[in-house]
GUDRENLUM-678323 format. One record per residue (C-alpha): residue number from 1; residue in three letters; x, y, z negated. Coordinates in pm, 1 decimal. Layout:
<recs>
{nr->NUM rest->Ala xx->X yy->Y zz->Z}
...
</recs>
This chain:
<recs>
{nr->1 rest->Met xx->11653.1 yy->17831.5 zz->-9393.0}
{nr->2 rest->Thr xx->11960.7 yy->18052.4 zz->-9426.8}
{nr->3 rest->Leu xx->12050.9 yy->17902.4 zz->-9763.8}
{nr->4 rest->Leu xx->12016.1 yy->17546.6 zz->-9632.8}
{nr->5 rest->Gly xx->12229.6 yy->17643.5 zz->-9335.9}
{nr->6 rest->Trp xx->12497.0 yy->17765.1 zz->-9577.1}
{nr->7 rest->Phe xx->12493.0 yy->17428.9 zz->-9754.9}
{nr->8 rest->Ala xx->12512.5 yy->17248.3 zz->-9419.0}
{nr->9 rest->Gly xx->12835.2 yy->17430.2 zz->-9336.2}
{nr->10 rest->Arg xx->12984.7 yy->17306.5 zz->-9661.6}
{nr->11 rest->Gly xx->12825.8 yy->16960.1 zz->-9667.9}
{nr->12 rest->Pro xx->13130.8 yy->16754.9 zz->-9772.2}
{nr->13 rest->Trp xx->13207.9 yy->16993.2 zz->-10058.3}
{nr->14 rest->Val xx->12845.8 yy->16983.1 zz->-10171.9}
{nr->15 rest->Leu xx->12896.7 yy->16607.6 zz->-10214.5}
{nr->16 rest->Val xx->13208.9 yy->16669.5 zz->-10423.2}
{nr->17 rest->Ala xx->13003.7 yy->16902.1 zz->-10644.7}
{nr->18 rest->Gly xx->12752.3 yy->16619.4 zz->-10688.3}
{nr->19 rest->Ile xx->13027.9 yy->16381.7 zz->-10801.7}
{nr->20 rest->Leu xx->13153.9 yy->16634.8 zz->-11058.8}
{nr->21 rest->Ala xx->12800.8 yy->16695.5 zz->-11184.6}
{nr->22 rest->Gly xx->12750.6 yy->16321.6 zz->-11226.2}
{nr->23 rest->Val xx->13068.3 yy->16297.0 zz->-11435.2}
{nr->24 rest->Phe xx->13026.4 yy->16605.0 zz->-11653.0}
{nr->25 rest->Leu xx->12646.0 yy->16616.7 zz->-11688.6}
{nr->26 rest->Pro xx->12551.0 yy->16269.9 zz->-11819.6}
{nr->27 rest->Gly xx->12215.5 yy->16395.6 zz->-11950.2}
{nr->28 rest->Leu xx->12116.2 yy->16508.1 zz->-11601.1}
{nr->29 rest->Ala xx->12236.7 yy->16175.4 zz->-11459.6}
{nr->30 rest->Arg xx->12006.2 yy->15984.5 zz->-11694.5}
{nr->31 rest->Val xx->11711.7 yy->16204.8 zz->-11596.3}
{nr->32 rest->Leu xx->11767.6 yy->16154.0 zz->-11223.5}
{nr->33 rest->Gln xx->11849.0 yy->15782.6 zz->-11229.3}
{nr->34 rest->Pro xx->11485.2 yy->15655.3 zz->-11229.9}
{nr->35 rest->Tyr xx->11408.1 yy->15858.2 zz->-10916.4}
{nr->36 rest->Ile xx->11688.6 yy->15721.6 zz->-10698.6}
{nr->37 rest->Pro xx->11455.7 yy->15503.7 zz->-10481.4}
{nr->38 rest->Glu xx->11236.5 yy->15803.8 zz->-10398.2}
{nr->39 rest->Met xx->11540.3 yy->16018.0 zz->-10319.8}
{nr->40 rest->Val xx->11683.6 yy->15749.2 zz->-10091.7}
{nr->41 rest->Ala xx->11351.3 yy->15744.1 zz->-9903.6}
{nr->42 rest->Gly xx->11375.7 yy->16122.3 zz->-9868.6}
{nr->43 rest->Leu xx->11729.1 yy->16091.4 zz->-9735.1}
{nr->44 rest->Leu xx->11616.3 yy->15839.5 zz->-9472.7}
{nr->45 rest->Phe xx->11330.4 yy->16072.2 zz->-9378.1}
{nr->46 rest->Leu xx->11570.4 yy->16364.0 zz->-9323.0}
{nr->47 rest->Ala xx->11808.4 yy->16151.4 zz->-9115.2}
{nr->48 rest->Ala xx->11523.9 yy->16031.7 zz->-8891.6}
{nr->49 rest->Leu xx->11382.6 yy->16385.5 zz->-8867.5}
{nr->50 rest->Arg xx->11722.4 yy->16514.6 zz->-8755.6}
{nr->51 rest->Ile xx->11764.3 yy->16244.8 zz->-8489.4}
{nr->52 rest->Gly xx->11410.3 yy->16224.7 zz->-8353.9}
{nr->53 rest->Pro xx->11239.6 yy->15934.6 zz->-8170.5}
{nr->54 rest->Lys xx->11364.9 yy->16027.8 zz->-7823.1}
{nr->55 rest->Arg xx->11729.6 yy->16017.2 zz->-7922.8}
{nr->56 rest->Met xx->11674.1 yy->15701.9 zz->-8125.1}
{nr->57 rest->Met xx->11530.5 yy->15518.0 zz->-7824.3}
{nr->58 rest->Glu xx->11811.2 yy->15619.5 zz->-7587.2}
{nr->59 rest->Thr xx->12057.7 yy->15337.5 zz->-7511.9}
{nr->60 rest->Ser xx->11834.5 yy->15100.9 zz->-7710.9}
{nr->61 rest->Gly xx->11968.6 yy->14824.1 zz->-7486.2}
{nr->62 rest->Ala xx->12287.1 yy->14831.5 zz->-7694.6}
{nr->63 rest->Gly xx->12110.5 yy->14620.9 zz->-7959.6}
{nr->64 rest->Pro xx->12300.2 yy->14296.4 zz->-7883.4}
{nr->65 rest->Val xx->12634.4 yy->14478.6 zz->-7907.3}
{nr->66 rest->Leu xx->12539.6 yy->14635.1 zz->-8239.7}
{nr->67 rest->Ile xx->12418.2 yy->14301.5 zz->-8376.1}
{nr->68 rest->Gly xx->12753.7 yy->14150.2 zz->-8280.8}
{nr->69 rest->Ile xx->12930.8 yy->14426.5 zz->-8473.2}
{nr->70 rest->Leu xx->12705.4 yy->14371.3 zz->-8773.9}
{nr->71 rest->Leu xx->12752.2 yy->13994.1 zz->-8773.9}
{nr->72 rest->Ala xx->13126.1 yy->14053.9 zz->-8789.6}
{nr->73 rest->Ala xx->13089.1 yy->14314.0 zz->-9065.8}
{nr->74 rest->Gln xx->12821.8 yy->14147.5 zz->-9281.6}
{nr->75 rest->Leu xx->12886.1 yy->13776.3 zz->-9224.7}
{nr->76 rest->Ala xx->13237.9 yy->13706.8 zz->-9096.6}
{nr->77 rest->Leu xx->13407.0 yy->13962.3 zz->-9324.1}
{nr->78 rest->Pro xx->13260.4 yy->13839.4 zz->-9656.7}
{nr->79 rest->Leu xx->13333.0 yy->13477.0 zz->-9562.5}
{nr->80 rest->Val xx->13695.8 yy->13566.7 zz->-9493.0}
{nr->81 rest->Val xx->13710.5 yy->13761.2 zz->-9821.2}
{nr->82 rest->Ile xx->13569.7 yy->13463.3 zz->-10015.3}
{nr->83 rest->Phe xx->13821.2 yy->13229.8 zz->-9851.3}
{nr->84 rest->Leu xx->14113.8 yy->13456.3 zz->-9944.6}
{nr->85 rest->Leu xx->13987.9 yy->13500.7 zz->-10301.7}
{nr->86 rest->Trp xx->13950.9 yy->13123.1 zz->-10331.9}
{nr->87 rest->Ile xx->14307.5 yy->13065.9 zz->-10210.2}
{nr->88 rest->Phe xx->14447.0 yy->13304.2 zz->-10472.5}
{nr->89 rest->Gly xx->14219.2 yy->13169.9 zz->-10747.6}
{nr->90 rest->Trp xx->14044.2 yy->13501.8 zz->-10808.0}
{nr->91 rest->Leu xx->13683.9 yy->13398.4 zz->-10750.9}
{nr->92 rest->Gly xx->13458.3 yy->13465.1 zz->-11049.0}
{nr->93 rest->Thr xx->13639.7 yy->13777.1 zz->-11167.8}
{nr->94 rest->Pro xx->13449.6 yy->14109.9 zz->-11178.1}
{nr->95 rest->Phe xx->13679.2 yy->14259.3 zz->-10912.9}
{nr->96 rest->Ala xx->13622.5 yy->13961.6 zz->-10681.4}
{nr->97 rest->Thr xx->13245.7 yy->13984.7 zz->-10730.6}
{nr->98 rest->Ala xx->13253.0 yy->14355.9 zz->-10650.8}
{nr->99 rest->Leu xx->13465.3 yy->14303.4 zz->-10337.9}
{nr->100 rest->Val xx->13228.6 yy->14038.7 zz->-10200.0}
{nr->101 rest->Met xx->12928.9 yy->14263.4 zz->-10275.9}
{nr->102 rest->Ile xx->13083.9 yy->14542.1 zz->-10069.8}
{nr->103 rest->Ala xx->13181.5 yy->14310.5 zz->-9784.5}
{nr->104 rest->Met xx->12838.3 yy->14150.5 zz->-9737.5}
{nr->105 rest->Gly xx->12623.0 yy->14461.4 zz->-9781.4}
{nr->106 rest->Ser xx->12445.1 yy->14654.5 zz->-9508.9}
{nr->107 rest->Ser xx->12519.6 yy->15019.1 zz->-9442.4}
{nr->108 rest->Ile xx->12436.8 yy->15282.9 zz->-9703.0}
{nr->109 rest->Ser xx->12128.2 yy->15492.7 zz->-9637.2}
{nr->110 rest->Gly xx->12334.0 yy->15812.9 zz->-9616.1}
{nr->111 rest->Ala xx->12558.1 yy->15692.4 zz->-9329.8}
{nr->112 rest->Pro xx->12369.4 yy->15888.3 zz->-9057.6}
{nr->113 rest->Asn xx->12394.9 yy->16204.0 zz->-9268.7}
{nr->114 rest->Met xx->12768.9 yy->16148.9 zz->-9320.6}
{nr->115 rest->Ala xx->12823.3 yy->16098.2 zz->-8947.0}
{nr->116 rest->Gln xx->12656.8 yy->16434.1 zz->-8888.4}
{nr->117 rest->Met xx->12881.4 yy->16598.0 zz->-9149.1}
{nr->118 rest->Ile xx->13182.6 yy->16469.1 zz->-8956.0}
{nr->119 rest->Gly xx->13044.3 yy->16641.8 zz->-8648.3}
{nr->120 rest->Arg xx->12901.6 yy->16342.1 zz->-8462.7}
{nr->121 rest->Asp xx->12548.4 yy->16239.4 zz->-8374.4}
{nr->122 rest->Gly xx->12398.8 yy->16017.8 zz->-8646.9}
{nr->123 rest->Thr xx->12195.4 yy->15798.6 zz->-8411.3}
{nr->124 rest->Glu xx->12447.5 yy->15513.2 zz->-8390.7}
{nr->125 rest->Ala xx->12482.4 yy->15510.7 zz->-8769.2}
{nr->126 rest->Met xx->12102.2 yy->15501.2 zz->-8800.5}
{nr->127 rest->Arg xx->12081.9 yy->15205.2 zz->-8562.9}
{nr->128 rest->Leu xx->12347.4 yy->15019.6 zz->-8760.1}
{nr->129 rest->Leu xx->12156.7 yy->15096.6 zz->-9080.5}
{nr->130 rest->Ile xx->11824.2 yy->14965.1 zz->-8948.7}
{nr->131 rest->Leu xx->11961.6 yy->14658.7 zz->-8771.3}
{nr->132 rest->Gly xx->12202.0 yy->14577.6 zz->-9053.0}
{nr->133 rest->Thr xx->11923.8 yy->14584.4 zz->-9309.0}
{nr->134 rest->Ala xx->11698.5 yy->14379.7 zz->-9078.8}
{nr->135 rest->Ile xx->11950.5 yy->14095.5 zz->-9039.2}
{nr->136 rest->Leu xx->12073.3 yy->14107.3 zz->-9400.1}
{nr->137 rest->Pro xx->11823.4 yy->13839.0 zz->-9516.4}
{nr->138 rest->Leu xx->11996.3 yy->13602.4 zz->-9270.9}
{nr->139 rest->Thr xx->12359.9 yy->13707.9 zz->-9312.9}
{nr->140 rest->Val xx->12353.8 yy->13678.9 zz->-9693.5}
{nr->141 rest->Ile xx->12239.2 yy->13314.5 zz->-9694.9}
{nr->142 rest->Pro xx->12580.4 yy->13153.9 zz->-9620.3}
{nr->143 rest->Val xx->12748.4 yy->13382.4 zz->-9873.1}
{nr->144 rest->Leu xx->12493.3 yy->13308.2 zz->-10145.0}
{nr->145 rest->Leu xx->12524.5 yy->12935.8 zz->-10081.1}
{nr->146 rest->Leu xx->12897.6 yy->12964.8 zz->-10148.0}
{nr->147 rest->Leu xx->12848.5 yy->13191.3 zz->-10451.9}
{nr->148 rest->Pro xx->12525.3 yy->13089.7 zz->-10628.6}
{nr->149 rest->Asp xx->12603.7 yy->13319.5 zz->-10924.5}
{nr->150 rest->Phe xx->12502.0 yy->13610.6 zz->-10703.1}
{nr->151 rest->Gly xx->12135.2 yy->13523.5 zz->-10747.1}
{nr->152 rest->Thr xx->11884.0 yy->13333.8 zz->-10540.9}
{nr->153 rest->Val xx->11831.2 yy->13382.8 zz->-10170.1}
{nr->154 rest->Ala xx->11469.6 yy->13481.3 zz->-10237.6}
{nr->155 rest->Gln xx->11572.6 yy->13765.1 zz->-10469.8}
{nr->156 rest->Val xx->11818.6 yy->13919.8 zz->-10224.3}
{nr->157 rest->Val xx->11591.1 yy->13868.6 zz->-9923.8}
{nr->158 rest->Gly xx->11303.5 yy->14031.1 zz->-10112.2}
{nr->159 rest->Ala xx->11516.0 yy->14333.5 zz->-10200.0}
{nr->160 rest->Ala xx->11637.0 yy->14364.5 zz->-9838.5}
{nr->161 rest->Leu xx->11282.4 yy->14345.6 zz->-9704.2}
{nr->162 rest->Arg xx->11166.6 yy->14615.2 zz->-9946.5}
{nr->163 rest->Leu xx->11444.8 yy->14844.9 zz->-9825.5}
{nr->164 rest->Leu xx->11354.0 yy->14769.0 zz->-9464.2}
{nr->165 rest->Val xx->10992.5 yy->14871.4 zz->-9531.6}
{nr->166 rest->Val xx->11113.3 yy->15199.1 zz->-9684.8}
{nr->167 rest->Ile xx->11337.5 yy->15267.0 zz->-9383.6}
{nr->168 rest->Phe xx->11058.5 yy->15208.5 zz->-9133.5}
{nr->169 rest->Ala xx->10802.9 yy->15407.1 zz->-9335.1}
{nr->170 rest->Ala xx->11033.4 yy->15708.0 zz->-9377.3}
{nr->171 rest->Ser xx->11134.2 yy->15693.6 zz->-9009.4}
{nr->172 rest->Ala xx->10772.9 yy->15663.4 zz->-8893.3}
{nr->173 rest->Val xx->10665.7 yy->15975.0 zz->-9084.5}
{nr->174 rest->Ala xx->10968.8 yy->16169.6 zz->-8958.3}
{nr->175 rest->Phe xx->10917.2 yy->16063.5 zz->-8596.4}
{nr->176 rest->Leu xx->10547.4 yy->16153.1 zz->-8618.6}
{nr->177 rest->Leu xx->10644.8 yy->16505.3 zz->-8728.0}
{nr->178 rest->Arg xx->10892.3 yy->16532.4 zz->-8440.6}
{nr->179 rest->Leu xx->10621.9 yy->16426.8 zz->-8193.3}
{nr->180 rest->Thr xx->10365.3 yy->16675.8 zz->-8326.8}
{nr->181 rest->Leu xx->10478.8 yy->16974.2 zz->-8535.3}
{nr->182 rest->Leu xx->10851.2 yy->16975.4 zz->-8457.6}
{nr->183 rest->Arg xx->10881.5 yy->16875.8 zz->-8093.4}
{nr->184 rest->Glu xx->11167.2 yy->17110.0 zz->-8002.1}
{nr->185 rest->Pro xx->11346.8 yy->17213.5 zz->-8321.4}
{nr->186 rest->Ser xx->11581.6 yy->17508.0 zz->-8294.5}
{nr->187 rest->Ala xx->11951.3 yy->17484.0 zz->-8379.1}
{nr->188 rest->Lys xx->11879.0 yy->17675.2 zz->-8700.6}
{nr->189 rest->Thr xx->11613.2 yy->17421.6 zz->-8800.8}
{nr->190 rest->Leu xx->11846.4 yy->17127.2 zz->-8736.3}
{nr->191 rest->Thr xx->12117.6 yy->17296.2 zz->-8939.8}
{nr->192 rest->Ala xx->11870.3 yy->17347.3 zz->-9224.4}
{nr->193 rest->Ile xx->11787.8 yy->16974.4 zz->-9215.8}
{nr->194 rest->Asp xx->12159.8 yy->16901.2 zz->-9241.8}
{nr->195 rest->Gly xx->12180.5 yy->17130.8 zz->-9545.0}
{nr->196 rest->Ala xx->11884.2 yy->16959.1 zz->-9711.4}
{nr->197 rest->Ser xx->12049.3 yy->16620.1 zz->-9649.5}
{nr->198 rest->Ala xx->12373.1 yy->16736.8 zz->-9810.6}
{nr->199 rest->Leu xx->12187.4 yy->16866.1 zz->-10116.0}
{nr->200 rest->Leu xx->11985.7 yy->16546.8 zz->-10155.0}
{nr->201 rest->Leu xx->12298.4 yy->16331.1 zz->-10122.0}
{nr->202 rest->Ala xx->12460.5 yy->16537.5 zz->-10396.9}
{nr->203 rest->Val xx->12158.1 yy->16494.9 zz->-10625.0}
{nr->204 rest->Ile xx->12146.4 yy->16119.1 zz->-10563.3}
{nr->205 rest->Val xx->12510.5 yy->16071.6 zz->-10661.7}
{nr->206 rest->Val xx->12446.1 yy->16242.0 zz->-10995.0}
{nr->207 rest->Gly xx->12193.4 yy->15971.6 zz->-11082.5}
{nr->208 rest->Leu xx->12417.5 yy->15691.4 zz->-10959.0}
{nr->209 rest->Met xx->12708.0 yy->15790.5 zz->-11184.5}
{nr->210 rest->Ser xx->12530.8 yy->15759.6 zz->-11518.4}
{nr->211 rest->Ala xx->12774.5 yy->15495.3 zz->-11647.1}
{nr->212 rest->Val xx->13093.2 yy->15679.7 zz->-11550.9}
{nr->213 rest->Asn xx->13091.2 yy->15945.5 zz->-11822.3}
{nr->214 rest->Ala xx->13083.1 yy->15689.4 zz->-12103.1}
{nr->215 rest->Ala xx->13358.1 yy->15483.8 zz->-11937.8}
{nr->216 rest->Ile xx->13588.2 yy->15785.3 zz->-11910.5}
{nr->217 rest->Arg xx->13551.1 yy->15855.9 zz->-12283.5}
{nr->218 rest->Glu xx->13538.8 yy->15501.1 zz->-12423.7}
{nr->219 rest->Thr xx->13740.6 yy->15281.4 zz->-12184.2}
{nr->220 rest->Pro xx->13961.2 yy->15512.6 zz->-11973.6}
{nr->221 rest->Val xx->14193.8 yy->15230.3 zz->-11862.9}
{nr->222 rest->Val xx->13901.7 yy->15022.8 zz->-11732.3}
{nr->223 rest->Phe xx->13764.4 yy->15330.1 zz->-11557.2}
{nr->224 rest->Ala xx->14102.9 yy->15400.9 zz->-11393.8}
{nr->225 rest->Leu xx->14134.3 yy->15040.9 zz->-11272.1}
{nr->226 rest->Trp xx->13786.4 yy->15042.9 zz->-11120.0}
{nr->227 rest->Leu xx->13850.6 yy->15380.6 zz->-10956.4}
{nr->228 rest->Leu xx->14172.5 yy->15251.2 zz->-10800.1}
{nr->229 rest->Phe xx->13993.0 yy->14934.8 zz->-10686.8}
{nr->230 rest->Val xx->13704.1 yy->15115.6 zz->-10513.9}
{nr->231 rest->Phe xx->13937.6 yy->15352.7 zz->-10328.9}
{nr->232 rest->Val xx->14144.4 yy->15061.2 zz->-10195.7}
{nr->233 rest->Ala xx->13835.2 yy->14854.0 zz->-10108.4}
{nr->234 rest->Asn xx->13632.0 yy->15133.0 zz->-9951.2}
{nr->235 rest->Phe xx->13902.7 yy->15297.8 zz->-9744.2}
{nr->236 rest->Gly xx->14068.0 yy->14961.1 zz->-9671.8}
{nr->237 rest->Phe xx->13747.1 yy->14834.0 zz->-9511.1}
{nr->238 rest->Gln xx->13701.7 yy->15169.1 zz->-9336.1}
{nr->239 rest->Ala xx->14054.2 yy->15143.9 zz->-9195.2}
{nr->240 rest->Leu xx->13974.7 yy->14793.5 zz->-9069.3}
{nr->241 rest->Gly xx->13655.7 yy->14918.6 zz->-8902.1}
{nr->242 rest->Tyr xx->13847.9 yy->15214.9 zz->-8758.6}
{nr->243 rest->Leu xx->14112.1 yy->14989.9 zz->-8601.0}
{nr->244 rest->Leu xx->13865.0 yy->14736.8 zz->-8461.0}
{nr->245 rest->Ser xx->13634.8 yy->15001.6 zz->-8308.8}
{nr->246 rest->Arg xx->13895.8 yy->15224.6 zz->-8143.9}
{nr->247 rest->Gly xx->13783.8 yy->15131.5 zz->-7792.9}
{nr->248 rest->Met xx->13420.2 yy->15224.9 zz->-7856.2}
{nr->249 rest->Ala xx->13242.2 yy->15549.3 zz->-7769.3}
{nr->250 rest->Ala xx->13306.4 yy->15828.9 zz->-8020.1}
{nr->251 rest->Asp xx->12969.8 yy->15822.7 zz->-8200.6}
{nr->252 rest->Arg xx->12978.1 yy->15442.9 zz->-8237.4}
{nr->253 rest->His xx->13342.3 yy->15450.5 zz->-8345.9}
{nr->254 rest->Val xx->13255.5 yy->15695.3 zz->-8624.7}
{nr->255 rest->Ala xx->12945.1 yy->15497.9 zz->-8727.1}
{nr->256 rest->Val xx->13132.3 yy->15165.5 zz->-8747.7}
{nr->257 rest->Thr xx->13415.3 yy->15322.9 zz->-8946.4}
{nr->258 rest->Ile xx->13178.1 yy->15476.0 zz->-9201.7}
{nr->259 rest->Met xx->12964.8 yy->15162.5 zz->-9232.1}
{nr->260 rest->Ser xx->13264.5 yy->14931.0 zz->-9276.5}
{nr->261 rest->Gly xx->13352.2 yy->15067.7 zz->-9618.9}
{nr->262 rest->Asn xx->13026.7 yy->15220.9 zz->-9736.8}
{nr->263 rest->Arg xx->12776.2 yy->14944.9 zz->-9811.7}
{nr->264 rest->Asn xx->12445.9 yy->14924.9 zz->-9997.1}
{nr->265 rest->Ile xx->12534.9 yy->14730.7 zz->-10312.5}
{nr->266 rest->Ala xx->12215.5 yy->14819.3 zz->-10498.6}
{nr->267 rest->Leu xx->12031.7 yy->14532.3 zz->-10328.7}
{nr->268 rest->Phe xx->12255.3 yy->14275.6 zz->-10493.8}
{nr->269 rest->Leu xx->12233.9 yy->14440.2 zz->-10833.7}
{nr->270 rest->Val xx->11860.0 yy->14373.8 zz->-10821.3}
{nr->271 rest->Ala xx->11927.5 yy->14004.0 zz->-10765.9}
{nr->272 rest->Leu xx->12229.3 yy->13944.0 zz->-10988.2}
{nr->273 rest->Pro xx->12175.2 yy->13822.0 zz->-11346.2}
{nr->274 rest->Glu xx->12236.9 yy->14075.1 zz->-11623.1}
{nr->275 rest->Glu xx->12554.1 yy->13903.6 zz->-11748.5}
{nr->276 rest->Val xx->12708.7 yy->13960.4 zz->-11403.9}
{nr->277 rest->Thr xx->12587.4 yy->14317.3 zz->-11351.3}
{nr->278 rest->Thr xx->12682.5 yy->14460.0 zz->-11693.2}
{nr->279 rest->Pro xx->13059.8 yy->14461.0 zz->-11624.2}
{nr->280 rest->Leu xx->12987.4 yy->14612.4 zz->-11281.8}
{nr->281 rest->Leu xx->12802.1 yy->14925.7 zz->-11395.3}
{nr->282 rest->Val xx->13123.9 yy->15127.4 zz->-11402.7}
{nr->283 rest->Phe xx->13208.1 yy->14987.9 zz->-11058.8}
{nr->284 rest->Ile xx->12879.4 yy->15121.9 zz->-10921.8}
{nr->285 rest->Gly xx->12956.1 yy->15472.9 zz->-11045.2}
{nr->286 rest->Cys xx->13319.0 yy->15465.9 zz->-10931.8}
{nr->287 rest->Tyr xx->13216.9 yy->15336.0 zz->-10588.6}
{nr->288 rest->Gln xx->13030.5 yy->15660.8 zz->-10527.6}
{nr->289 rest->Val xx->13354.3 yy->15862.1 zz->-10540.8}
{nr->290 rest->Pro xx->13527.2 yy->15730.3 zz->-10223.5}
{nr->291 rest->Met xx->13185.0 yy->15702.4 zz->-10060.6}
{nr->292 rest->Tyr xx->13113.5 yy->16071.1 zz->-10110.3}
{nr->293 rest->Leu xx->13467.7 yy->16169.8 zz->-10014.8}
{nr->294 rest->Thr xx->13428.0 yy->15989.6 zz->-9681.0}
{nr->295 rest->Pro xx->13312.0 yy->16299.5 zz->-9487.1}
{nr->296 rest->Ile xx->13626.7 yy->16481.1 zz->-9604.6}
{nr->297 rest->Leu xx->13898.6 yy->16213.7 zz->-9587.0}
{nr->298 rest->Thr xx->13768.4 yy->15987.2 zz->-9310.3}
{nr->299 rest->Gly xx->13627.9 yy->16291.6 zz->-9132.2}
{nr->300 rest->Trp xx->13974.1 yy->16446.8 zz->-9121.1}
{nr->301 rest->Ala xx->14127.8 yy->16131.5 zz->-8969.3}
{nr->302 rest->Leu xx->13848.5 yy->16084.3 zz->-8716.5}
{nr->303 rest->Arg xx->13840.5 yy->16446.7 zz->-8604.7}
{nr->304 rest->Arg xx->14216.8 yy->16432.6 zz->-8536.8}
{nr->305 rest->Arg xx->14173.7 yy->16122.4 zz->-8319.9}
{nr->306 rest->Leu xx->13859.5 yy->16237.8 zz->-8138.5}
{nr->307 rest->Lys xx->13992.0 yy->16578.2 zz->-8032.6}
</recs>
């Protein structure tokens, strides 16, 4: 418990250590990569265990407001992005494909954990994660109709539904524990859960960065371009979410900001044909870097504003 508490106090830097391990330990990355789905389920379990069913059900009437936010983030934004890319003649390029993937994705599974690292309650981020994944099968349809190279609607919808099942299963087990064995967790216990979440996030990123090491050695220019792209895309979308959510309550403001730039792109990689995904493997690894720096960089900006 004490050791996990120590990791909780250094959560953002634990994530940085995970990024470095993913870059410099490619053998470990290859070993961990097949277990990413199980680790994501564990991460969802820890987030739900930290929040608990009582907190999750509070202000549940805010659903329509959150759905409005998600429709703007997952439907309006990618359509605007596609329109702008079409105007400039950039559609069909790997960078354009990657940008649309980010724009139309639902929130990453680690968003509630990141909100907690920034010092806010992760409940709003968890609600955005669940609702965003639930409506994803509907919001992706217009985008896929405009960009059929992204795969069929059935493929993406199937992947989204599988993730939704994992979210609900992990949350159900966690909430059952909170209602039985862990009804009133102490502050030390909650801190230990935060530490376990930070460690698991760091382990997950190692597996996700398996393609980065080879890119650094073999195609450093391509790696540098993708790294620059993901920083601009991720923090650009976060800045947009930050500006548009300034009038919201603090926890929701933080959740919307994090979600705006940190999206679950793995769903679309399942659906995309191999000839489209191969050039994007380096993108996937590079995208983890700004994502895992979010608690440090975005956290700094948000804490200054929310004082």
